[in-house]
SERO-514317 format. One record per residue (C-alpha): residue in three letters; x, y, z. Coordinates in nm, 3 decimals. Example, Ala and Ser with C-alpha at 12.3 -4.5 7.8 and 13.67 -1.06 7.14 Angstrom:
residues 2
(atom "ALA"; (1.230; -0.450; 0.780))
(atom "SER"; (1.367; -0.106; 0.714))
END
This chain:
residues 232
(atom "UNK"; (5.507; 20.312; -1.555))
(atom "UNK"; (5.792; 20.033; -1.504))
(atom "UNK"; (5.655; 19.694; -1.367))
(atom "UNK"; (5.922; 19.635; -1.087))
(atom "UNK"; (5.857; 19.259; -0.954))
(atom "UNK"; (6.237; 19.258; -0.761))
(atom "UNK"; (6.196; 19.258; -0.418))
(atom "UNK"; (6.488; 19.531; -0.266))
(atom "UNK"; (6.722; 19.418; -0.010))
(atom "UNK"; (6.970; 19.551; 0.273))
(atom "UNK"; (7.263; 19.387; 0.102))
(atom "UNK"; (7.234; 19.507; -0.237))
(atom "UNK"; (7.391; 19.853; -0.370))
(atom "UNK"; (7.196; 20.190; -0.381))
(atom "UNK"; (7.295; 20.249; -0.737))
(atom "UNK"; (7.124; 19.853; -0.861))
(atom "UNK"; (6.829; 19.968; -0.680))
(atom "UNK"; (6.813; 20.329; -0.813))
(atom "UNK"; (6.885; 20.142; -1.138))
(atom "UNK"; (6.596; 19.904; -1.132))
(atom "UNK"; (6.351; 20.142; -1.084))
(atom "UNK"; (6.458; 20.542; -1.146))
(atom "UNK"; (6.142; 20.659; -1.007))
(atom "UNK"; (6.303; 20.612; -0.647))
(atom "UNK"; (6.557; 20.896; -0.703))
(atom "UNK"; (6.275; 21.085; -0.558))
(atom "UNK"; (6.288; 20.868; -0.244))
(atom "UNK"; (6.617; 20.998; -0.247))
(atom "UNK"; (6.554; 21.319; -0.252))
(atom "UNK"; (6.285; 21.375; 0.006))
(atom "UNK"; (6.510; 21.174; 0.248))
(atom "UNK"; (6.819; 21.402; 0.163))
(atom "UNK"; (7.008; 21.127; 0.107))
(atom "UNK"; (7.266; 21.251; -0.229))
(atom "UNK"; (7.392; 21.100; -0.476))
(atom "UNK"; (7.768; 20.949; -0.502))
(atom "UNK"; (7.695; 20.671; -0.298))
(atom "UNK"; (7.950; 20.453; -0.551))
(atom "UNK"; (7.957; 20.039; -0.470))
(atom "UNK"; (7.781; 20.112; -0.124))
(atom "UNK"; (7.481; 19.938; -0.010))
(atom "UNK"; (7.165; 20.045; 0.102))
(atom "UNK"; (7.224; 19.949; 0.426))
(atom "UNK"; (7.496; 20.128; 0.411))
(atom "UNK"; (7.396; 20.456; 0.290))
(atom "UNK"; (7.076; 20.479; 0.489))
(atom "UNK"; (7.303; 20.404; 0.830))
(atom "UNK"; (7.578; 20.763; 0.676))
(atom "UNK"; (7.240; 20.941; 0.619))
(atom "UNK"; (7.076; 20.845; 0.989))
(atom "UNK"; (6.768; 20.688; 0.802))
(atom "UNK"; (6.644; 20.367; 0.930))
(atom "UNK"; (6.765; 20.096; 0.624))
(atom "UNK"; (6.441; 19.877; 0.732))
(atom "UNK"; (6.208; 20.142; 0.681))
(atom "UNK"; (6.395; 20.305; 0.375))
(atom "UNK"; (6.318; 19.903; 0.208))
(atom "UNK"; (5.997; 19.965; 0.305))
(atom "UNK"; (5.920; 20.241; 0.135))
(atom "UNK"; (6.132; 20.183; -0.183))
(atom "UNK"; (5.941; 19.817; -0.227))
(atom "UNK"; (5.607; 19.961; -0.175))
(atom "UNK"; (5.654; 20.253; -0.409))
(atom "UNK"; (5.768; 20.058; -0.696))
(atom "UNK"; (5.600; 19.707; -0.674))
(atom "UNK"; (5.354; 19.761; -0.385))
(atom "UNK"; (5.393; 19.376; -0.271))
(atom "UNK"; (5.514; 19.330; -0.008))
(atom "UNK"; (5.363; 19.035; 0.212))
(atom "UNK"; (5.156; 19.086; 0.488))
(atom "UNK"; (5.209; 19.529; 0.430))
(atom "UNK"; (5.018; 19.627; 0.776))
(atom "UNK"; (5.194; 19.362; 0.985))
(atom "UNK"; (5.543; 19.441; 0.805))
(atom "UNK"; (5.461; 19.797; 0.902))
(atom "UNK"; (5.403; 19.720; 1.270))
(atom "UNK"; (5.729; 19.551; 1.296))
(atom "UNK"; (5.899; 19.894; 1.186))
(atom "UNK"; (5.988; 20.211; 1.397))
(atom "UNK"; (5.727; 20.473; 1.380))
(atom "UNK"; (5.925; 20.803; 1.369))
(atom "UNK"; (6.166; 20.724; 1.022))
(atom "UNK"; (5.814; 20.732; 0.869))
(atom "UNK"; (5.681; 21.061; 1.007))
(atom "UNK"; (6.015; 21.232; 0.896))
(atom "UNK"; (5.938; 21.060; 0.523))
(atom "UNK"; (5.593; 21.225; 0.562))
(atom "UNK"; (5.695; 21.579; 0.679))
(atom "UNK"; (6.050; 21.585; 0.386))
(atom "UNK"; (5.753; 21.482; 0.139))
(atom "UNK"; (5.537; 21.792; 0.233))
(atom "UNK"; (5.851; 21.993; 0.223))
(atom "UNK"; (5.919; 21.871; -0.141))
(atom "UNK"; (5.546; 21.934; -0.255))
(atom "UNK"; (5.567; 22.262; -0.154))
(atom "UNK"; (5.874; 22.398; -0.145))
(atom "UNK"; (5.971; 22.260; -0.515))
(atom "UNK"; (5.675; 22.042; -0.714))
(atom "UNK"; (5.390; 22.255; -0.686))
(atom "UNK"; (5.619; 22.589; -0.802))
(atom "UNK"; (5.770; 22.440; -1.067))
(atom "UNK"; (5.456; 22.302; -1.208))
(atom "UNK"; (5.305; 22.678; -1.178))
(atom "UNK"; (5.592; 22.819; -1.355))
(atom "UNK"; (5.583; 22.622; -1.630))
(atom "UNK"; (5.214; 22.660; -1.646))
(atom "UNK"; (5.267; 23.041; -1.678))
(atom "UNK"; (5.463; 22.962; -2.010))
(atom "UNK"; (5.273; 22.736; -2.151))
(atom "UNK"; (4.993; 22.959; -2.303))
(atom "UNK"; (4.955; 23.153; -2.591))
(atom "UNK"; (4.943; 23.485; -2.558))
(atom "UNK"; (4.570; 23.508; -2.718))
(atom "UNK"; (4.482; 23.265; -2.432))
(atom "UNK"; (4.469; 23.484; -2.149))
(atom "UNK"; (4.144; 23.376; -2.051))
(atom "UNK"; (4.212; 23.008; -1.994))
(atom "UNK"; (4.508; 23.093; -1.823))
(atom "UNK"; (4.365; 23.266; -1.567))
(atom "UNK"; (4.150; 23.023; -1.497))
(atom "UNK"; (4.339; 22.730; -1.493))
(atom "UNK"; (4.610; 22.958; -1.302))
(atom "UNK"; (4.279; 23.051; -0.990))
(atom "UNK"; (4.269; 22.641; -0.990))
(atom "UNK"; (4.565; 22.538; -0.956))
(atom "UNK"; (4.688; 22.844; -0.698))
(atom "UNK"; (4.322; 22.709; -0.502))
(atom "UNK"; (4.474; 22.353; -0.526))
(atom "UNK"; (4.761; 22.511; -0.395))
(atom "UNK"; (4.650; 22.645; -0.078))
(atom "UNK"; (4.412; 22.364; -0.006))
(atom "UNK"; (4.748; 22.104; -0.015))
(atom "UNK"; (4.905; 22.374; 0.194))
(atom "UNK"; (4.674; 22.428; 0.448))
(atom "UNK"; (4.630; 22.038; 0.472))
(atom "UNK"; (4.995; 21.950; 0.473))
(atom "UNK"; (5.063; 22.261; 0.731))
(atom "UNK"; (4.807; 22.099; 0.962))
(atom "UNK"; (4.981; 21.749; 0.950))
(atom "UNK"; (5.349; 21.937; 1.012))
(atom "UNK"; (5.197; 22.166; 1.318))
(atom "UNK"; (4.978; 21.976; 1.464))
(atom "UNK"; (4.975; 21.607; 1.407))
(atom "UNK"; (5.307; 21.460; 1.356))
(atom "UNK"; (5.392; 21.642; 1.697))
(atom "UNK"; (5.122; 21.457; 1.857))
(atom "UNK"; (5.264; 21.169; 1.748))
(atom "UNK"; (5.605; 21.204; 1.813))
(atom "UNK"; (5.460; 21.299; 2.187))
(atom "UNK"; (5.341; 20.983; 2.214))
(atom "UNK"; (5.643; 20.798; 2.061))
(atom "UNK"; (5.814; 20.968; 2.342))
(atom "UNK"; (5.586; 20.925; 2.629))
(atom "UNK"; (5.570; 21.285; 2.658))
(atom "UNK"; (5.180; 21.385; 2.676))
(atom "UNK"; (5.236; 21.722; 2.606))
(atom "UNK"; (5.020; 21.725; 2.314))
(atom "UNK"; (4.659; 21.677; 2.397))
(atom "UNK"; (4.463; 21.532; 2.101))
(atom "UNK"; (4.318; 21.271; 1.943))
(atom "UNK"; (4.414; 21.057; 1.627))
(atom "UNK"; (4.084; 21.042; 1.530))
(atom "UNK"; (4.075; 21.437; 1.458))
(atom "UNK"; (4.287; 21.387; 1.205))
(atom "UNK"; (4.136; 21.107; 1.029))
(atom "UNK"; (3.787; 21.282; 1.046))
(atom "UNK"; (3.915; 21.610; 0.883))
(atom "UNK"; (4.205; 21.445; 0.663))
(atom "UNK"; (4.057; 21.530; 0.287))
(atom "UNK"; (4.138; 21.409; -0.045))
(atom "UNK"; (4.366; 21.576; -0.221))
(atom "UNK"; (4.444; 21.437; -0.546))
(atom "UNK"; (4.067; 21.458; -0.661))
(atom "UNK"; (4.142; 21.875; -0.741))
(atom "UNK"; (4.462; 21.759; -0.937))
(atom "UNK"; (4.286; 21.502; -1.146))
(atom "UNK"; (4.052; 21.781; -1.255))
(atom "UNK"; (4.337; 21.977; -1.316))
(atom "UNK"; (4.464; 21.687; -1.523))
(atom "UNK"; (4.157; 21.665; -1.731))
(atom "UNK"; (4.119; 22.025; -1.813))
(atom "UNK"; (4.502; 22.045; -1.956))
(atom "UNK"; (4.442; 21.709; -2.130))
(atom "UNK"; (4.068; 21.821; -2.303))
(atom "UNK"; (4.055; 22.224; -2.335))
(atom "UNK"; (4.437; 22.339; -2.387))
(atom "UNK"; (4.445; 22.398; -2.740))
(atom "UNK"; (4.747; 22.316; -2.961))
(atom "UNK"; (4.874; 22.670; -2.975))
(atom "UNK"; (5.010; 22.595; -2.655))
(atom "UNK"; (5.344; 22.484; -2.609))
(atom "UNK"; (5.305; 22.141; -2.665))
(atom "UNK"; (5.604; 21.984; -2.562))
(atom "UNK"; (5.586; 22.176; -2.221))
(atom "UNK"; (5.244; 22.082; -2.142))
(atom "UNK"; (5.354; 21.702; -2.193))
(atom "UNK"; (5.612; 21.792; -1.963))
(atom "UNK"; (5.356; 21.968; -1.684))
(atom "UNK"; (5.092; 21.654; -1.746))
(atom "UNK"; (5.375; 21.409; -1.677))
(atom "UNK"; (5.433; 21.569; -1.354))
(atom "UNK"; (5.085; 21.571; -1.265))
(atom "UNK"; (5.062; 21.212; -1.307))
(atom "UNK"; (5.342; 21.163; -1.145))
(atom "UNK"; (5.265; 21.391; -0.843))
(atom "UNK"; (4.938; 21.208; -0.783))
(atom "UNK"; (5.122; 20.849; -0.783))
(atom "UNK"; (5.337; 21.016; -0.490))
(atom "UNK"; (5.008; 21.159; -0.358))
(atom "UNK"; (4.832; 20.805; -0.361))
(atom "UNK"; (5.122; 20.644; -0.183))
(atom "UNK"; (5.147; 20.913; 0.065))
(atom "UNK"; (4.773; 20.866; 0.120))
(atom "UNK"; (4.812; 20.517; 0.169))
(atom "UNK"; (5.061; 20.547; 0.431))
(atom "UNK"; (4.897; 20.797; 0.661))
(atom "UNK"; (4.582; 20.662; 0.610))
(atom "UNK"; (4.577; 20.284; 0.623))
(atom "UNK"; (4.944; 20.222; 0.801))
(atom "UNK"; (5.002; 20.544; 1.002))
(atom "UNK"; (4.641; 20.635; 1.158))
(atom "UNK"; (4.613; 20.281; 1.278))
(atom "UNK"; (4.931; 20.252; 1.423))
(atom "UNK"; (4.891; 20.563; 1.596))
(atom "UNK"; (4.515; 20.448; 1.753))
(atom "UNK"; (4.643; 20.170; 1.900))
(atom "UNK"; (4.934; 20.303; 2.096))
(atom "UNK"; (4.639; 20.561; 2.217))
(atom "UNK"; (4.509; 20.299; 2.308))
(atom "UNK"; (4.823; 20.103; 2.468))
(atom "UNK"; (4.787; 19.839; 2.294))
(atom "UNK"; (5.113; 19.917; 2.088))
END
């Protein structure tokens, strides 16, 4: 992992921000911000794409260097809706692109003589994908609409964020198990470069999901509790 020490600002060029940490290309993808922004600043690119620049910088600084001072207080000063958009679009990315891509590669990586191991790995991965899908769809269909109803003060959804907190399961654990299986038990006859590519994507996914979970558990849930109590 890169050791990023720069603190990103709204006035810097978006191209310089990405050049400082290429992993933030994934953040652009989550927010549907296209490349080709020329010499435009972070602020200008965010405004053109309808995303709050301060929220973008919070996500960029957190994901890159995790050095935001007083992170909880800083988060409280920002609008909540852009983070819900980020979380929801991250779900779409994992379910529609990242996980299917990893599965396609798992289909290809094993030698024809390794059918039994291949079946074990694919079944494990499919079970994991189903768990992630259930987790994320519940948030998309139940939790986020409820939070939007609180933000908009519509009061349409009868729910409590405590319900979500109690059932919010760890979706990173099984991914770590899969990494260990592939590292320790896949024989050398498998396509090694493809296996390295799969493992790289799994490690990246683990880091992304860890950041995703932190934002949900440590920032969004406490904020929603305050809104429920009328103290936000």
